[in-house]
DOPA-620187 format. One record per residue (C-alpha): x, y, z; residue number from 1. Coordinates in steps of 0.2 Angstrom, whole numbers. Layout:
<rs>
<r><X>X</X><Y>Y</Y><Z>Z</Z><doza>NUM</doza></r>
...
</rs>
This chain:
<rs>
<r><X>216</X><Y>247</Y><Z>456</Z><doza>1</doza></r>
<r><X>220</X><Y>250</Y><Z>476</Z><doza>2</doza></r>
<r><X>213</X><Y>268</Y><Z>474</Z><doza>3</doza></r>
<r><X>198</X><Y>262</Y><Z>466</Z><doza>4</doza></r>
<r><X>194</X><Y>249</Y><Z>481</Z><doza>5</doza></r>
<r><X>198</X><Y>265</Y><Z>492</Z><doza>6</doza></r>
<r><X>186</X><Y>274</Y><Z>484</Z><doza>7</doza></r>
<r><X>172</X><Y>261</Y><Z>482</Z><doza>8</doza></r>
<r><X>174</X><Y>259</Y><Z>502</Z><doza>9</doza></r>
<r><X>170</X><Y>276</Y><Z>503</Z><doza>10</doza></r>
<r><X>155</X><Y>277</Y><Z>491</Z><doza>11</doza></r>
<r><X>148</X><Y>264</Y><Z>503</Z><doza>12</doza></r>
<r><X>150</X><Y>271</Y><Z>517</Z><doza>13</doza></r>
<r><X>143</X><Y>288</Y><Z>511</Z><doza>14</doza></r>
<r><X>128</X><Y>276</Y><Z>506</Z><doza>15</doza></r>
<r><X>125</X><Y>266</Y><Z>522</Z><doza>16</doza></r>
<r><X>126</X><Y>286</Y><Z>534</Z><doza>17</doza></r>
<r><X>114</X><Y>291</Y><Z>520</Z><doza>18</doza></r>
<r><X>99</X><Y>279</Y><Z>521</Z><doza>19</doza></r>
<r><X>108</X><Y>266</Y><Z>509</Z><doza>20</doza></r>
<r><X>104</X><Y>252</Y><Z>519</Z><doza>21</doza></r>
<r><X>89</X><Y>247</Y><Z>509</Z><doza>22</doza></r>
<r><X>102</X><Y>243</Y><Z>495</Z><doza>23</doza></r>
<r><X>106</X><Y>226</Y><Z>493</Z><doza>24</doza></r>
<r><X>124</X><Y>222</Y><Z>490</Z><doza>25</doza></r>
<r><X>123</X><Y>219</Y><Z>471</Z><doza>26</doza></r>
<r><X>112</X><Y>235</Y><Z>469</Z><doza>27</doza></r>
<r><X>126</X><Y>246</Y><Z>479</Z><doza>28</doza></r>
<r><X>139</X><Y>239</Y><Z>465</Z><doza>29</doza></r>
<r><X>128</X><Y>240</Y><Z>452</Z><doza>30</doza></r>
<r><X>124</X><Y>259</Y><Z>455</Z><doza>31</doza></r>
<r><X>143</X><Y>261</Y><Z>459</Z><doza>32</doza></r>
<r><X>145</X><Y>255</Y><Z>441</Z><doza>33</doza></r>
<r><X>134</X><Y>266</Y><Z>435</Z><doza>34</doza></r>
<r><X>144</X><Y>281</Y><Z>442</Z><doza>35</doza></r>
<r><X>159</X><Y>277</Y><Z>439</Z><doza>36</doza></r>
<r><X>161</X><Y>268</Y><Z>422</Z><doza>37</doza></r>
<r><X>177</X><Y>257</Y><Z>417</Z><doza>38</doza></r>
<r><X>185</X><Y>269</Y><Z>403</Z><doza>39</doza></r>
<r><X>194</X><Y>255</Y><Z>397</Z><doza>40</doza></r>
<r><X>179</X><Y>243</Y><Z>392</Z><doza>41</doza></r>
<r><X>170</X><Y>259</Y><Z>384</Z><doza>42</doza></r>
<r><X>187</X><Y>262</Y><Z>376</Z><doza>43</doza></r>
<r><X>187</X><Y>244</Y><Z>369</Z><doza>44</doza></r>
<r><X>168</X><Y>245</Y><Z>364</Z><doza>45</doza></r>
<r><X>172</X><Y>261</Y><Z>354</Z><doza>46</doza></r>
<r><X>185</X><Y>252</Y><Z>345</Z><doza>47</doza></r>
<r><X>175</X><Y>237</Y><Z>341</Z><doza>48</doza></r>
<r><X>159</X><Y>248</Y><Z>335</Z><doza>49</doza></r>
<r><X>172</X><Y>258</Y><Z>326</Z><doza>50</doza></r>
<r><X>178</X><Y>243</Y><Z>317</Z><doza>51</doza></r>
<r><X>162</X><Y>237</Y><Z>312</Z><doza>52</doza></r>
<r><X>156</X><Y>255</Y><Z>306</Z><doza>53</doza></r>
<r><X>173</X><Y>253</Y><Z>296</Z><doza>54</doza></r>
<r><X>169</X><Y>235</Y><Z>290</Z><doza>55</doza></r>
<r><X>153</X><Y>239</Y><Z>285</Z><doza>56</doza></r>
<r><X>158</X><Y>255</Y><Z>274</Z><doza>57</doza></r>
<r><X>170</X><Y>244</Y><Z>266</Z><doza>58</doza></r>
<r><X>157</X><Y>231</Y><Z>260</Z><doza>59</doza></r>
<r><X>156</X><Y>219</Y><Z>274</Z><doza>60</doza></r>
<r><X>138</X><Y>219</Y><Z>278</Z><doza>61</doza></r>
<r><X>139</X><Y>205</Y><Z>292</Z><doza>62</doza></r>
<r><X>128</X><Y>192</Y><Z>295</Z><doza>63</doza></r>
<r><X>109</X><Y>193</Y><Z>300</Z><doza>64</doza></r>
<r><X>104</X><Y>190</Y><Z>317</Z><doza>65</doza></r>
<r><X>93</X><Y>175</Y><Z>314</Z><doza>66</doza></r>
<r><X>108</X><Y>166</Y><Z>304</Z><doza>67</doza></r>
<r><X>119</X><Y>170</Y><Z>319</Z><doza>68</doza></r>
<r><X>108</X><Y>166</Y><Z>333</Z><doza>69</doza></r>
<r><X>105</X><Y>149</Y><Z>322</Z><doza>70</doza></r>
<r><X>124</X><Y>144</Y><Z>322</Z><doza>71</doza></r>
<r><X>128</X><Y>150</Y><Z>338</Z><doza>72</doza></r>
<r><X>112</X><Y>138</Y><Z>345</Z><doza>73</doza></r>
<r><X>120</X><Y>125</Y><Z>335</Z><doza>74</doza></r>
<r><X>136</X><Y>125</Y><Z>340</Z><doza>75</doza></r>
<r><X>133</X><Y>126</Y><Z>360</Z><doza>76</doza></r>
<r><X>119</X><Y>112</Y><Z>357</Z><doza>77</doza></r>
<r><X>105</X><Y>124</Y><Z>364</Z><doza>78</doza></r>
<r><X>88</X><Y>122</Y><Z>360</Z><doza>79</doza></r>
<r><X>81</X><Y>131</Y><Z>344</Z><doza>80</doza></r>
<r><X>71</X><Y>147</Y><Z>346</Z><doza>81</doza></r>
<r><X>52</X><Y>145</Y><Z>347</Z><doza>82</doza></r>
</rs>
C-alpha cells in the first residue's frame, strides 16, 4: 500500500508540473484509477462473471432486472420506478 501511495504522489507531482492544475482532486484520482486499475478488484469481477456464466450454462437463468428492481425498491422502501 505504501508503494502505491508513493506512486500516486509521484503521479500528482507530474500532473502539477505538466499543467494538470486544471484538474480537480476528484478528476486527478479518477485519472489515476483509470491508468492504474485495482487488479484484485478486476480478478473478483472476472470470478463473479465466470460464476454467473457457469450458473447460466447449468440452467440458472437468474432474475429479470424488472423483478430485481421491484424487489430491491420494496426491500429498501424506495419509490417505484415511474
